[in-house]
N, C-alpha and C positions, 0 to 999 in steps of 0.2 A: 488542448495540450495533452501530452502523454504523461502517464505516471512512470514510464521508464525514463528516469530523469538523470540529469547531469548538473552538478553544482554550477551555479552562476548563470544558468541559461534562462531562468524564469525570474520575474520580479515577484517578490513575496512581501507580505505585510511586515513592516518594520517592527512594530510592537506586537507580540503575540497576544491573542485573545485570552489564552490560559497559560499558566506557567509551563514551559517546555521541559522542565526537569523530571517530568513523569507523564504517563499516559493521561489522556483526557478523562475527566471524572465520570464514574459509572452512572451518575444521576442524569446526565444529558440524554436526550433521545438520540437514536442512531442518526436521524436527519441532522440534528444540531451538530453532532460530533463530525459527521461527514462534511458539513458545510465549513466547520472550523478547519478541518484538514485541508480542504480545497483552498480556502482563503489563505492559510499559512503558506501554502506552496505555490500560489499563483495559478492554480488549476481551475477548471470549470467542468460542468457535466457535459459539455458539448461533445466530448470524445465518446460518450456513451451512444451517440447516434450518428456521428460523422462518417462520411464515406471513406475518408482517408485519415491517416495519422502521420506525424513526423517523428522520425527516429534520428537522434543525433549520434554521430559516430566519430571515432578518432578524437575523443575528448571534446566534442562539440564543434570541431572544425567544419564538419560537413553535415548537412541536413538532408535526409532522404525521406521523400514522401512515399508512403506505402498504402496499399488498400487496407481498409479496416473492415474485415469480414464480420458477419453477424456473430460468430463464436467469440471473436476478440471483443466486440462491443459489449456483449453480455459479460464476459470475463473481467473487463476492466472496471466495471461498476462493482462487481463482487470483490475484486482485488483492492479497490479503495476502501471498502468496508473492512477488509482484513487489516489494512494499515490502521484504521481507526480503532479496531478492537484490540489489536496487539500493542499499539503504541510505537511500533517500529517506524523509523523515519523514512523519508523519501529521497535520501542521498544514495550513493553507491552502496554503502554498507547496509543501510536500512533496507534497500531493495534486495540485497543478498539475504538478510535475515527473513524478510517476508517470503522470499522464494523458498528458503529451506522449510519454513513453517507450512507453506502451501503444498510443497511436495510431500511432506509428512501427513498433512491433513487430507490429501486426496485431490487430484486434479481431474478434469473431465475431458478436455480436448487436447489434441496434439499441440496446438499453438500455446496453450498454457504450460504444458510440460516443457516445450522448447524455450519459451521465455524464462521460465523459472530455473531451468537447468543452467542457462547462460548467466543469469543474475547470481545464482548460488555459486557458480565457479568464480565469478568476479569477486564475490564476497569472501570466498575462501582465500583468495590471493591477498585481498586488502586487510581482512580482519579474521583470521582463522579461529581465534578464541571466541569471538562473537558468533560465528557460524556454528561452532560446537555448542554454545549455550542455546542458540535458537533451535538446534536439533533436539537438545534435551528438553527444552520448553515445549516442543511440538509433539512430544510423544502422545499426549491425549487429544491432539488437534483433530477437529472435524470441520474442514473447510466448507464454505458455503457452496462451492461448485457442485457438490454431490447431495445437497440437502433438498433440492427441488423447490426452493422458495424464490420468489421474485423480489427484486430490490424494493419495490413499493410496499411489499408486505413487511419488510424489515425496518423501514425508516421510522415508524412510529413506536417501535420497541424502545425500552430503556437500554442504554449501552451496556450496563452491567448484565442485563438479561441476555443480550446478544453474546457477550463474552462467555457466559455460562453455557450457552448453546454450542459454542465453538470449542469448549474444553479449555477455556482461558480463565484465570482468576478474575473476579469482578473488578479488580483494580488495574488489570492489564498485565502485559508481560515485560515490556521494555524497561530496561534499567538505564537511567541517564537521560540526556536531552533528546527530545524528538527533533531529529535533524530535518531541515527543510531542503527542498530541491534547488533553491537558488539563493540569490543574495537579496537583502532587504531593498525595497524601493528607496530611491534617493529622495 
């Protein structure tokens, strides 16, 4: 499943594993935090290696299957770790916040710039004040895209240490609830 998400399109865990009113605890490993993020949103790591991915358009009315080129596969794994580190949600506004943060922190490929520019514009329409706050919070940002590390190297780190590496406070950035990509499972 894609982390370019749309509300109510994914089944997510009904009861959160950690309180959603703040970012995940810095004492978790990055692997633990990533797995919580994936479970909360009904995502898997399959997209990190899949040949194609699905993009929902027009409010989820249409599903378009697109090629998942190697640069996107690499980027989506890093993108998920950015969500985990910042605490930004996986709904439209959260994707806008993470897009602003990633644009400020440095992107590496044209596809990442394109996806982030699109998400940031959507975020500016839906929640301009939150996008401005994400911009302010991202001034010291150092996105993983340009750090030359592989996901496997990052997974055993403490989440607080990853946050420091990215220029994020140890407790995360997001203020308020970690919004999820879908509705709870019935």
